[in-house]
C-alpha positions as CSV (number, residue, x, y, z in Angstrom):
1,M,-75.3,-96.9,41.6
2,E,-75.2,-100.2,43.5
3,L,-77.5,-103.1,42.8
4,F,-79.8,-102.8,45.8
5,E,-79.9,-99.0,45.5
6,F,-81.3,-99.7,42.1
7,E,-83.9,-102.1,43.6
8,K,-85.0,-99.6,46.3
9,V,-85.8,-96.8,43.9
10,K,-88.1,-99.0,41.7
11,T,-91.7,-97.9,41.7
12,P,-94.8,-100.0,41.4
13,A,-95.1,-98.7,37.8
14,A,-91.8,-100.4,36.8
15,P,-92.4,-103.2,34.3
16,L,-93.2,-106.6,35.7
17,A,-90.0,-108.1,34.2
18,G,-88.0,-105.6,36.1
19,R,-89.9,-106.0,39.4
20,M,-89.5,-109.8,39.2
21,R,-85.8,-109.8,38.5
22,P,-84.2,-112.3,40.9
23,R,-82.1,-110.7,43.7
24,T,-80.3,-113.8,44.9
25,I,-78.9,-116.9,43.3
26,D,-81.7,-118.9,45.1
27,E,-84.4,-116.9,43.3
28,F,-82.7,-117.4,39.9
29,E,-84.5,-119.8,37.6
30,G,-82.7,-122.1,35.1
31,Q,-79.0,-122.5,34.1
32,G,-78.6,-125.3,36.5
33,H,-75.3,-126.2,34.8
34,L,-73.9,-122.9,36.1
35,V,-75.8,-122.1,39.3
36,G,-76.7,-125.6,40.6
37,E,-75.2,-126.9,43.8
38,G,-71.4,-127.2,43.4
39,K,-71.4,-125.5,40.0
40,F,-69.1,-122.7,38.9
41,L,-71.2,-119.6,39.5
42,R,-72.7,-120.7,42.8
43,R,-69.2,-121.3,44.1
44,V,-68.0,-117.9,42.8
45,I,-71.0,-116.2,44.4
46,A,-70.7,-118.0,47.7
47,K,-67.1,-117.0,48.0
48,G,-67.7,-113.4,46.8
49,E,-65.1,-113.8,44.1
50,L,-65.0,-111.6,41.0
51,P,-63.7,-113.3,37.8
52,S,-64.2,-111.4,34.5
53,L,-66.8,-113.2,32.4
54,I,-68.4,-113.3,29.0
55,L,-72.0,-114.5,29.3
56,W,-73.2,-115.9,26.0
57,G,-76.8,-116.8,25.6
58,P,-80.2,-116.0,24.0
59,P,-82.3,-113.0,25.1
60,G,-84.1,-113.4,28.4
61,S,-81.9,-116.2,29.7
62,G,-80.7,-114.2,32.7
63,K,-77.3,-112.6,31.6
64,T,-78.0,-109.2,33.2
65,T,-79.5,-110.7,36.3
66,L,-76.5,-113.0,36.9
67,A,-74.2,-110.0,36.6
68,R,-76.2,-108.1,39.2
69,I,-76.3,-111.0,41.6
70,I,-72.5,-111.5,41.3
71,A,-71.9,-107.8,42.0
72,E,-74.2,-107.8,45.0
73,A,-72.7,-111.0,46.4
74,S,-69.2,-109.5,46.3
75,K,-70.4,-106.1,47.7
76,S,-69.1,-104.4,44.5
77,E,-70.3,-101.3,42.7
78,F,-72.3,-102.3,39.6
79,V,-72.0,-100.1,36.5
80,Q,-74.0,-101.0,33.5
81,F,-73.0,-100.1,29.9
82,S,-74.8,-100.6,26.7
83,A,-72.4,-101.2,23.8
84,V,-74.9,-99.4,21.6
85,L,-74.7,-96.1,23.5
86,S,-71.3,-96.1,25.2
87,G,-67.7,-95.7,24.0
88,V,-64.1,-95.3,25.0
89,K,-64.7,-92.0,26.8
90,E,-67.3,-93.6,29.1
91,I,-64.9,-96.6,29.7
92,R,-62.2,-94.2,30.9
93,E,-64.6,-92.5,33.3
94,V,-65.5,-95.8,34.8
95,E,-61.8,-96.8,35.1
96,K,-61.2,-93.5,37.0
97,E,-64.1,-94.1,39.4
98,A,-63.0,-97.8,39.8
99,K,-59.5,-96.7,41.0
100,A,-61.2,-94.4,43.5
101,N,-63.3,-97.3,44.7
102,I,-60.2,-99.4,45.2
103,K,-58.9,-96.8,47.6
104,R,-62.1,-97.0,49.5
105,G,-61.8,-100.8,49.6
106,K,-64.6,-101.4,47.1
107,R,-64.5,-103.3,43.8
108,T,-66.2,-102.4,40.6
109,V,-68.2,-104.6,38.2
110,L,-68.6,-103.2,34.7
111,F,-71.4,-104.9,32.9
112,V,-71.4,-104.4,29.2
113,D,-74.6,-105.4,27.4
114,E,-74.3,-106.5,23.8
115,I,-70.5,-106.4,24.0
116,H,-70.3,-107.8,20.5
117,R,-71.3,-104.4,19.3
118,F,-68.1,-102.8,20.5
119,N,-65.5,-102.6,17.8
120,K,-61.9,-103.9,18.2
121,G,-60.6,-100.5,19.5
122,Q,-63.3,-100.2,22.1
123,Q,-62.8,-103.8,23.3
124,D,-59.0,-103.1,23.5
125,A,-59.8,-100.2,25.9
126,F,-60.8,-102.7,28.6
127,L,-57.6,-104.8,28.4
128,H,-55.3,-103.0,30.9
129,S,-58.0,-102.4,33.5
130,V,-59.2,-106.0,33.3
131,E,-55.7,-107.4,33.5
132,D,-54.6,-105.3,36.5
133,G,-57.9,-105.8,38.4
134,T,-59.1,-102.3,38.3
135,I,-62.4,-103.5,37.0
136,T,-64.1,-106.8,36.7
137,L,-65.7,-107.0,33.3
138,I,-68.9,-109.0,32.7
139,G,-69.9,-108.9,29.0
140,A,-73.2,-110.2,27.7
141,T,-73.7,-111.3,24.1
142,T,-76.2,-113.2,22.0
143,E,-73.4,-113.9,19.4
144,N,-70.6,-116.4,19.4
145,P,-67.8,-114.7,21.4
146,S,-65.2,-116.6,19.4
147,F,-66.1,-114.4,16.4
148,E,-67.4,-111.2,18.1
149,V,-64.9,-110.7,21.0
150,N,-61.3,-110.1,20.1
151,A,-58.8,-112.7,21.2
152,P,-56.8,-110.7,23.8
153,L,-60.0,-109.7,25.7
154,L,-61.4,-113.2,25.4
155,S,-58.3,-114.7,26.9
156,R,-58.8,-112.6,30.0
157,C,-62.4,-113.7,30.5
158,K,-64.1,-117.0,31.3
159,V,-66.9,-117.7,28.8
160,L,-70.1,-119.1,30.2
161,V,-72.8,-120.4,27.9
162,L,-76.4,-119.8,29.0
163,E,-79.3,-121.8,27.5
164,S,-82.8,-120.8,26.6
165,L,-85.0,-121.4,29.7
166,S,-86.9,-124.6,29.7
167,D,-90.7,-124.5,29.6
168,D,-90.8,-125.6,33.2
169,S,-88.6,-122.7,34.2
170,I,-90.8,-120.2,32.3
171,K,-93.9,-121.6,33.9
172,N,-92.3,-121.3,37.4
173,I,-91.4,-117.6,36.7
174,L,-94.9,-116.9,35.5
175,N,-96.6,-118.6,38.4
176,R,-94.3,-116.8,40.8
177,A,-95.2,-113.5,39.3
178,I,-98.9,-114.3,39.5
179,I,-98.9,-115.0,43.3
180,D,-96.1,-112.5,44.4
181,K,-98.0,-109.7,46.2
182,D,-95.0,-107.4,46.6
183,R,-93.3,-107.4,43.2
184,G,-95.7,-109.4,41.0
185,M,-99.3,-109.4,39.9
186,G,-100.5,-110.8,43.3
187,P,-102.4,-107.7,44.5
188,I,-104.5,-107.7,41.3
189,E,-107.4,-110.2,41.6
190,A,-107.7,-112.2,38.5
191,D,-109.0,-115.5,37.1
192,I,-106.8,-117.2,34.5
193,D,-108.3,-119.8,32.1
194,P,-106.6,-123.2,31.8
195,D,-103.9,-123.4,29.1
196,V,-103.1,-119.7,29.2
197,I,-99.8,-120.2,31.1
198,D,-98.9,-123.0,28.6
199,F,-99.7,-120.7,25.7
200,L,-97.6,-117.8,27.1
201,T,-94.8,-120.3,27.8
202,D,-94.8,-121.6,24.3
203,G,-94.9,-118.1,22.9
204,A,-91.9,-117.0,25.0
205,E,-89.6,-119.5,23.4
206,G,-87.3,-119.6,26.4
207,D,-87.3,-115.9,27.0
208,A,-88.4,-115.0,30.5
209,R,-88.6,-111.3,29.8
210,S,-91.0,-112.0,26.9
211,A,-93.1,-114.2,29.0
212,L,-93.4,-111.7,31.8
213,N,-94.2,-108.8,29.4
214,A,-97.0,-110.9,27.8
215,L,-98.4,-111.8,31.2
216,E,-98.4,-108.1,32.3
217,T,-100.1,-107.1,29.1
218,A,-102.7,-109.7,29.6
219,Y,-103.5,-108.3,33.0
220,M,-103.7,-104.8,31.6
221,I,-106.2,-105.6,28.8
222,A,-108.3,-108.2,30.6
223,D,-111.9,-107.2,31.3
224,T,-113.0,-106.6,34.9
225,G,-116.0,-108.7,36.0
226,E,-118.1,-108.9,39.1
227,G,-116.2,-108.2,42.3
228,G,-113.6,-106.3,40.4
229,R,-111.8,-109.5,39.3
230,R,-110.1,-109.6,36.0
231,H,-110.7,-112.5,33.6
232,I,-107.7,-113.6,31.5
233,T,-109.0,-115.8,28.7
234,M,-107.1,-117.4,25.9
235,D,-108.4,-114.6,23.6
236,V,-106.8,-112.1,26.0
237,A,-103.6,-114.1,26.0
238,V,-103.5,-114.3,22.2
239,E,-103.9,-110.5,22.0
240,A,-101.2,-110.0,24.6
241,M,-98.8,-112.3,22.9
242,Q,-99.8,-111.1,19.4
243,R,-99.8,-114.6,17.9
244,K,-102.4,-117.2,17.3
245,A,-102.9,-120.1,19.7
246,L,-102.0,-122.8,17.3
247,L,-102.8,-126.4,18.1
248,Y,-99.3,-127.8,18.4
249,D,-98.1,-129.6,21.5
250,K,-94.3,-129.9,21.2
251,A,-94.4,-132.9,23.4
252,G,-97.6,-134.5,22.2
253,E,-99.4,-136.1,19.2
254,E,-99.9,-132.9,17.2
255,H,-96.1,-132.4,17.2
256,Y,-95.7,-135.8,15.4
257,N,-98.7,-135.2,13.1
258,V,-97.3,-131.9,11.8
259,I,-93.7,-133.1,11.3
260,S,-95.1,-136.2,9.5
261,A,-97.2,-134.0,7.2
262,F,-94.1,-131.9,6.6
263,I,-91.9,-134.9,5.6
264,K,-94.6,-136.5,3.5
265,S,-95.3,-133.2,1.6
266,M,-91.6,-132.9,0.7
267,R,-91.5,-136.6,-0.2
268,G,-94.5,-136.1,-2.4
269,S,-92.7,-133.2,-4.2
270,D,-95.3,-130.6,-3.0
271,P,-93.4,-127.4,-2.1
272,D,-96.6,-125.5,-1.2
273,A,-97.8,-128.0,1.4
274,A,-94.2,-128.4,2.7
275,L,-93.9,-124.7,3.2
276,Y,-97.3,-124.5,4.9
277,W,-96.3,-127.1,7.5
278,L,-93.0,-125.4,7.9
279,A,-94.7,-122.2,8.7
280,R,-97.1,-124.0,11.1
281,M,-94.1,-125.4,13.1
282,I,-92.2,-122.1,13.2
283,E,-95.2,-120.1,14.2
284,A,-96.0,-122.6,17.0
285,G,-92.5,-122.3,18.4
286,E,-90.9,-125.5,17.2
287,D,-87.1,-125.7,17.7
288,P,-85.7,-124.8,14.2
289,L,-82.8,-127.2,14.7
290,F,-85.3,-130.0,15.1
291,I,-86.8,-129.1,11.8
292,V,-83.5,-128.8,10.0
293,R,-82.3,-132.2,11.4
294,R,-85.4,-133.8,9.7
295,M,-84.4,-132.0,6.5
296,V,-80.9,-133.4,6.6
297,I,-82.2,-136.9,7.2
298,F,-84.8,-136.4,4.4
299,A,-82.1,-135.2,1.9
300,S,-80.2,-138.5,2.3
301,E,-83.2,-140.9,2.8
302,D,-85.6,-139.6,0.1
303,I,-83.4,-137.7,-2.4
304,G,-80.1,-139.4,-2.0
305,N,-78.0,-139.5,-5.2
306,A,-80.8,-138.4,-7.4
307,D,-79.6,-134.9,-6.4
308,P,-76.4,-135.2,-4.3
309,R,-76.5,-131.4,-3.7
310,A,-79.6,-131.8,-1.6
311,L,-77.6,-132.9,1.4
312,S,-75.2,-130.0,1.0
313,V,-78.2,-127.7,0.8
314,A,-79.7,-129.1,4.0
315,I,-76.4,-128.8,5.9
316,S,-76.1,-125.2,4.6
317,V,-79.6,-124.4,5.9
318,K,-78.5,-125.8,9.3
319,D,-75.4,-123.6,9.4
320,A,-77.4,-120.6,8.2
321,V,-80.1,-121.0,10.9
322,H,-77.5,-121.4,13.6
323,F,-75.6,-118.3,12.3
324,V,-78.6,-116.1,11.7
325,G,-80.8,-117.3,14.5
326,M,-84.5,-116.7,14.8
327,P,-86.8,-115.1,13.8
328,E,-84.9,-114.5,10.5
329,G,-83.9,-118.2,10.4
330,W,-87.2,-119.0,8.6
331,I,-85.8,-117.5,5.4
332,P,-83.0,-120.1,4.8
333,L,-85.4,-122.8,6.1
334,A,-88.0,-121.8,3.5
335,Q,-85.4,-121.8,0.7
336,G,-84.1,-125.3,1.8
337,V,-87.6,-126.8,2.0
338,A,-88.5,-125.5,-1.5
339,Y,-85.3,-127.1,-2.9
340,L,-85.8,-130.5,-1.2
341,A,-89.5,-130.7,-2.1
342,T,-88.8,-130.1,-5.8
343,A,-85.6,-132.2,-6.1
344,P,-85.8,-135.6,-7.9
345,K,-86.4,-138.4,-5.4
346,S,-84.6,-141.7,-4.8
347,N,-84.3,-143.9,-1.7
348,A,-81.9,-146.3,-3.4
349,S,-79.0,-145.7,-1.1
350,Y,-81.3,-145.9,2.0
351,M,-82.8,-149.2,0.8
352,A,-79.4,-150.6,-0.2
353,Y,-78.2,-150.1,3.4
354,L,-81.2,-151.8,4.8
355,E,-80.7,-154.8,2.5
356,A,-77.1,-155.1,3.5
357,L,-78.0,-154.8,7.2
358,S,-80.6,-157.6,6.7
359,D,-77.9,-159.9,5.2
360,I,-75.6,-159.1,8.1
361,K,-78.3,-160.1,10.6
362,K,-78.8,-163.4,8.7
363,T,-75.2,-164.4,8.0
364,G,-73.3,-162.8,10.9
365,A,-69.8,-161.4,10.6
366,L,-68.5,-163.2,7.4
367,P,-64.7,-163.2,7.0
368,V,-63.1,-160.6,4.8
369,P,-61.8,-162.1,1.6
370,M,-58.1,-162.7,1.7
371,H,-57.2,-160.6,-1.3
372,I,-58.7,-157.4,0.2
373,R,-57.3,-157.8,3.7
374,N,-54.7,-155.4,5.0
375,A,-51.2,-156.8,5.2
376,P,-49.0,-154.4,7.3
377,T,-46.6,-157.2,8.5
378,S,-44.5,-159.8,6.7
379,L,-46.3,-162.6,8.6
380,M,-49.7,-161.4,7.3
381,K,-48.2,-161.3,3.7
382,D,-46.9,-164.9,4.2
383,L,-50.4,-166.0,5.3
384,G,-51.8,-164.6,2.0
385,Y,-53.3,-161.4,3.3
386,G,-53.7,-159.0,0.3
387,K,-52.5,-161.6,-2.2
388,G,-54.0,-161.2,-5.7
389,Y,-55.5,-157.8,-5.0
390,K,-56.0,-155.8,-8.2
391,Y,-55.2,-152.1,-7.8
392,P,-57.9,-150.3,-9.9
393,H,-55.6,-147.4,-10.8
394,S,-53.3,-149.8,-12.7
395,Y,-56.2,-150.6,-15.1
396,K,-57.8,-148.6,-17.9
397,G,-60.5,-146.2,-16.5
398,A,-59.3,-147.0,-13.0
399,Y,-61.7,-150.0,-13.0
400,V,-61.2,-153.7,-12.9
401,E,-63.6,-156.6,-12.4
402,E,-63.2,-157.8,-8.8
403,D,-65.1,-159.4,-5.9
404,Y,-65.2,-157.3,-2.7
405,L,-68.0,-159.1,-0.9
406,P,-67.6,-162.1,1.3
407,D,-67.8,-165.4,-0.6
408,M,-71.3,-166.2,0.6
409,L,-72.6,-162.9,-0.8
410,K,-70.7,-162.8,-4.1
411,G,-72.8,-161.2,-6.9
412,K,-75.2,-159.6,-4.5
413,K,-76.6,-156.2,-5.6
414,Y,-77.7,-153.8,-2.9
415,Y,-77.5,-150.4,-4.6
416,K,-79.9,-150.1,-7.5
417,P,-79.9,-146.6,-8.8
418,S,-83.1,-145.1,-10.0
419,E,-83.7,-143.5,-13.3
420,R,-84.3,-140.1,-11.7
421,G,-82.0,-137.1,-11.6
422,Y,-78.3,-137.7,-11.2
423,E,-78.8,-141.4,-10.3
424,K,-79.7,-142.1,-14.0
425,E,-76.1,-141.0,-14.8
426,I,-74.8,-143.1,-12.0
427,D,-76.7,-146.2,-13.3
428,E,-75.3,-145.6,-16.9
429,R,-71.8,-145.2,-15.6
430,M,-72.0,-148.5,-13.6
431,K,-73.3,-150.4,-16.6
432,K,-70.5,-149.0,-18.9
433,K,-67.9,-150.2,-16.3
434,K,-69.4,-153.7,-16.4
435,E,-69.3,-153.7,-20.2
């Protein structure tokens, strides 16, 4: 079935997200790095070319829509597979039909949704047909294709990375659906309270399909008032989205208030409060990578060497959240927050750096002492570079009393370990070396 044959048979009862699916590249919202003027996909579509592609991006970012637009622009037959439901047998049937299409002067686009769910053998089944041009493969995946698509197939396709849609793009899509009288909600008279569109946008988290589904549900459950007009209130929107309208403006004051409360709770060693503020941010749609970046900074700034493992934990949380994604990403986030909040605290290394920086600003770029300068040439050695340097490994315990700071700062102490956690051991070790 071809793309616009599919469009023609849609009924008014089709879901709003399906009715509002863009039909041309000019209707497509977002992904400017791919479809903007002069960008790769716009050029491909304008020329009617058909490269095999892997579209990697989050749900609702437009992968299926782009595949349909490419097929239509190139006047190709569009065949859609789900990797969950299809196998090698179906692939062979498509190949057979594609060869017949070639004889009729028509090309075939095979779109495979969730291609990462195909096993290696199923993915290998595409190779010959992709290589000889029998079919053009467009695979869609939410997982990193480097790990989920086998190398031979990956080498025959161009990987395009799609991003979550911006808030502005989601709002544009919602507003277009509200006023569109042919495919959208336009024929249904309704009054929409202020902030409803913002709330639905925040709740969608960059997923256009989710936003449109919530908008359609809000229309369905809204009460009808005088004159037959429906009234979509914030309560209706909350019911449609099935999440609370939390006070949390990701670009405004409350954003900074909540992240401040989160950091201060961990600094104050209160895991209960820290986990509460974490949940507030996640539930309100905060970017989890923003949260984990603050955790990495906190692990070094506020825990430091009192527990050197804290930084490793924070980095592991970052990797886990990136690997698992949301919504399950809250699980490693919660584990990491509980660890950081209960870890011994020290800002000694943080303060040491600031003190050293303060001296640099006061004294400027002081010369490096001659005995610790690098001496790669004989001329430098003759000038005294490196002369008198004591190699610590030549001494007992791999330690020798030496001056490494510029002369003006000799004897200066920046790092002053605390008596908490592992830093207590560091402090004792440093004192023993001095003795």
